[in-house]
Legacy VTK file of the C-alpha trace (Angstrom):
# vtk DataFile Version 3.0
C-alpha trace
ASCII
DATASET POLYDATA
POINTS 268 float
19.254 4.185 -61.440
19.405 1.808 -58.497
20.325 4.085 -55.586
17.996 6.161 -53.422
19.966 9.278 -54.332
19.030 8.711 -58.001
15.356 8.836 -57.052
15.770 11.821 -54.741
17.728 13.839 -57.315
15.001 13.725 -59.974
12.076 13.865 -57.544
13.484 17.154 -56.205
13.296 18.658 -59.706
9.630 17.789 -60.257
6.632 19.879 -59.263
3.914 17.285 -59.949
2.274 15.941 -56.761
3.836 12.516 -56.215
2.189 9.617 -54.360
3.298 9.385 -50.752
6.074 6.848 -50.248
6.788 6.582 -53.985
10.415 5.709 -53.212
9.105 2.275 -52.183
7.966 1.694 -55.769
11.379 2.848 -56.951
13.167 0.216 -54.880
10.883 -2.683 -55.776
10.858 -1.779 -59.474
14.434 -0.724 -60.229
17.114 -2.862 -61.914
19.166 -3.616 -58.804
22.418 -5.401 -59.585
22.438 -4.652 -63.317
25.187 -1.965 -63.171
27.491 -4.148 -61.088
26.974 -7.169 -63.323
27.516 -5.080 -66.462
30.838 -3.713 -65.189
32.010 -7.193 -64.186
31.120 -8.602 -67.605
32.858 -5.735 -69.403
36.029 -6.208 -67.347
36.098 -9.925 -68.070
35.521 -9.337 -71.769
38.383 -6.901 -72.258
40.730 -9.152 -70.278
39.865 -11.991 -72.642
40.016 -9.756 -75.737
42.724 -7.102 -75.188
42.265 -5.782 -78.721
38.556 -5.055 -78.241
36.589 -2.545 -76.174
33.456 -2.765 -74.057
31.213 0.205 -73.288
28.905 0.123 -70.255
26.022 2.561 -70.553
24.200 3.179 -67.285
21.046 5.251 -66.997
20.663 7.259 -63.768
17.087 8.301 -64.629
14.655 6.428 -62.342
12.050 4.500 -64.292
9.761 5.542 -61.439
9.235 8.688 -63.533
10.218 7.889 -67.129
11.384 4.539 -68.507
14.106 4.874 -71.118
13.441 1.283 -72.186
10.017 2.183 -73.576
8.836 3.929 -76.716
7.198 7.038 -75.302
4.829 7.334 -78.259
3.370 3.864 -77.656
-0.283 3.663 -76.600
-1.635 2.198 -73.376
-2.933 -0.751 -75.405
0.544 -1.373 -76.836
2.148 -1.338 -73.388
-0.498 -3.780 -72.167
0.101 -6.055 -75.167
3.806 -5.983 -74.376
3.200 -6.816 -70.718
5.163 -3.763 -69.561
4.572 -0.629 -67.504
4.149 2.675 -69.385
7.020 4.897 -70.414
5.793 7.972 -68.544
4.232 7.335 -65.163
0.732 8.696 -64.400
1.921 10.883 -61.506
4.108 12.964 -63.817
1.484 15.514 -64.872
2.918 19.037 -64.849
3.901 20.235 -68.355
7.366 21.288 -67.167
7.924 17.829 -65.641
6.795 16.132 -68.829
9.222 18.276 -70.826
12.075 17.540 -68.408
11.454 13.776 -68.493
11.227 13.820 -72.266
14.516 15.728 -72.497
16.289 13.265 -70.198
14.798 10.363 -72.134
15.917 11.773 -75.479
19.443 12.447 -74.227
19.914 8.878 -72.995
18.273 7.049 -75.893
20.108 9.180 -78.462
23.393 8.379 -76.719
22.644 4.652 -76.789
21.743 4.790 -80.480
24.992 6.625 -81.240
27.008 3.952 -79.439
25.072 1.206 -81.208
25.786 2.803 -84.578
29.526 2.835 -83.815
29.708 -0.919 -83.223
32.208 -2.767 -85.391
30.813 -5.402 -87.790
31.548 -8.067 -85.183
30.239 -5.931 -82.300
27.339 -7.021 -80.114
24.956 -5.461 -77.630
23.714 -6.888 -74.332
20.610 -5.275 -72.830
20.928 -6.168 -69.160
18.029 -5.842 -66.714
16.990 -7.330 -63.386
13.559 -8.165 -62.034
11.953 -8.869 -58.672
11.883 -12.519 -57.510
8.139 -12.879 -58.023
5.636 -11.739 -60.633
3.446 -9.355 -58.652
0.204 -8.381 -60.344
-0.552 -4.760 -59.439
-1.752 -1.821 -61.504
0.675 1.053 -62.065
-1.615 3.872 -60.955
-1.813 6.496 -58.211
-2.445 3.732 -55.654
0.751 1.863 -56.572
2.447 2.213 -53.164
-0.577 0.936 -51.256
-1.025 -1.908 -53.748
2.603 -2.980 -53.477
2.594 -3.045 -49.679
-0.460 -5.270 -49.788
1.132 -7.512 -52.436
4.285 -7.933 -50.339
2.503 -8.631 -47.059
3.847 -11.969 -45.713
0.525 -13.748 -46.125
0.179 -12.532 -49.720
3.700 -12.487 -51.160
4.123 -16.263 -51.277
1.048 -16.553 -53.501
2.824 -14.838 -56.420
4.742 -17.103 -58.846
8.539 -17.238 -58.598
10.391 -16.083 -61.708
13.213 -17.847 -63.515
16.736 -17.095 -62.333
17.312 -15.562 -65.766
15.017 -14.851 -68.684
16.092 -14.134 -72.268
13.588 -11.662 -73.718
13.702 -12.698 -77.355
10.352 -14.077 -78.530
7.904 -11.637 -80.048
4.125 -11.789 -79.697
3.933 -14.157 -82.675
6.415 -16.564 -81.098
9.306 -15.698 -83.425
12.612 -15.989 -81.562
15.195 -13.266 -82.198
17.906 -14.434 -79.795
21.399 -15.279 -81.103
21.378 -19.113 -81.012
24.974 -19.330 -79.809
24.210 -17.082 -76.819
21.170 -19.161 -75.839
23.012 -22.463 -76.133
26.012 -21.244 -74.151
23.919 -19.733 -71.346
21.693 -22.810 -71.097
24.732 -25.065 -70.750
26.446 -22.781 -68.233
23.416 -22.424 -65.954
22.590 -26.130 -65.764
25.371 -27.107 -63.289
24.478 -24.126 -61.090
20.862 -25.258 -60.686
19.664 -21.933 -62.125
16.745 -22.044 -64.539
16.488 -20.068 -67.762
13.282 -18.669 -69.241
12.590 -17.630 -72.824
10.384 -14.532 -72.793
8.568 -16.062 -69.849
8.111 -12.671 -68.155
7.075 -10.596 -71.170
7.589 -10.737 -74.950
10.029 -8.792 -77.080
7.594 -6.088 -78.123
7.638 -2.986 -80.379
6.551 -0.837 -77.420
10.047 -1.264 -75.951
13.450 0.070 -76.962
14.718 -3.488 -76.700
12.755 -4.269 -79.852
14.442 -1.407 -81.704
17.940 -2.521 -80.731
17.332 -6.191 -81.524
15.860 -5.309 -84.914
18.830 -3.036 -85.658
21.348 -5.781 -84.803
19.992 -9.161 -85.964
21.723 -12.005 -84.081
24.002 -9.438 -82.400
21.754 -8.122 -79.640
20.048 -9.863 -76.745
17.958 -8.703 -73.775
18.531 -10.550 -70.499
16.680 -10.330 -67.177
18.354 -11.583 -63.974
16.483 -12.162 -60.704
17.385 -9.524 -58.131
17.427 -11.716 -55.045
20.424 -13.560 -56.512
22.571 -10.449 -55.921
21.859 -10.070 -52.200
21.781 -12.055 -48.979
18.153 -11.199 -48.213
15.791 -9.586 -50.705
13.908 -6.599 -49.291
11.445 -4.988 -51.695
11.315 -1.517 -50.139
14.950 -0.774 -49.341
18.130 -0.024 -51.248
19.888 -3.332 -51.853
23.380 -4.191 -50.652
24.904 -5.946 -53.668
27.399 -8.675 -52.741
30.485 -8.768 -54.999
30.772 -12.540 -54.671
27.192 -12.943 -55.910
27.922 -10.650 -58.860
30.976 -12.737 -59.733
29.051 -16.018 -59.581
26.300 -14.662 -61.832
28.884 -13.256 -64.231
30.402 -16.717 -64.756
27.597 -18.166 -66.926
26.719 -14.881 -68.632
30.366 -14.273 -69.568
30.461 -17.660 -71.285
27.342 -16.713 -73.236
28.828 -13.331 -74.178
31.890 -15.160 -75.495
29.560 -16.934 -77.886
29.131 -13.571 -79.637
32.865 -13.572 -80.299
34.051 -17.089 -81.214
37.814 -17.375 -81.099
39.774 -18.456 -84.147
LINES 1 269
268 0 1 2 3 4 5 6 7 8 9 10 11 12 13 14 15 16 17 18 19 20 21 22 23 24 25 26 27 28 29 30 31 32 33 34 35 36 37 38 39 40 41 42 43 44 45 46 47 48 49 50 51 52 53 54 55 56 57 58 59 60 61 62 63 64 65 66 67 68 69 70 71 72 73 74 75 76 77 78 79 80 81 82 83 84 85 86 87 88 89 90 91 92 93 94 95 96 97 98 99 100 101 102 103 104 105 106 107 108 109 110 111 112 113 114 115 116 117 118 119 120 121 122 123 124 125 126 127 128 129 130 131 132 133 134 135 136 137 138 139 140 141 142 143 144 145 146 147 148 149 150 151 152 153 154 155 156 157 158 159 160 161 162 163 164 165 166 167 168 169 170 171 172 173 174 175 176 177 178 179 180 181 182 183 184 185 186 187 188 189 190 191 192 193 194 195 196 197 198 199 200 201 202 203 204 205 206 207 208 209 210 211 212 213 214 215 216 217 218 219 220 221 222 223 224 225 226 227 228 229 230 231 232 233 234 235 236 237 238 239 240 241 242 243 244 245 246 247 248 249 250 251 252 253 254 255 256 257 258 259 260 261 262 263 264 265 266 267
């Protein structure tokens, strides 16, 4: 859900009082560029492997309201330990809204599980996400819009640390790495000539409070979660506006990731 219309469509169905300007949080916090990169990777894969198929599963539910990449039954302490925002946002309070968000969540996550269960023995799963260029430390509460505008003020924004160009989310809280070694090696080698740095769970750990944990545990050495920095998809990163994704940027980012995906499927 990366377009303003995605936000507007669900917001119009809710009756809970929403913070003013909440769409600004949507834009700064949504996975801009992930759908375009996923489609490009899928197209490249099937061209290279005509006998195989690739399924792209895109969620149009804004994580501004409910995050389908979280376990909704996790506690606030678990989310904090995982370094992630909660599954249901605090402004969704009306019982009918909670039921609607839960229904949408269940529909999407059940569909993903069904696709995962249909994977062939040599099938693999890539959990593709994007993140803002900088780690911005704000609380996800009813003051989120005000907090974000302060955090992105010109005199404040440059104080936040810059994130890696890409980050493989594979190390759990105990430091155990669950990433497929061939994927890591291939991506590391492919990024080096491009002067793009690669993190290893630098942003947050692979944690049981997330659906990523479930998928990785279900597919040992056949599933990997990857974050890509959003400003790499655009000419100028703007936190509070819908991004204009540049096809040439998508293609250049797909080059190294496609090589890493190929590592899932070594040729005879």
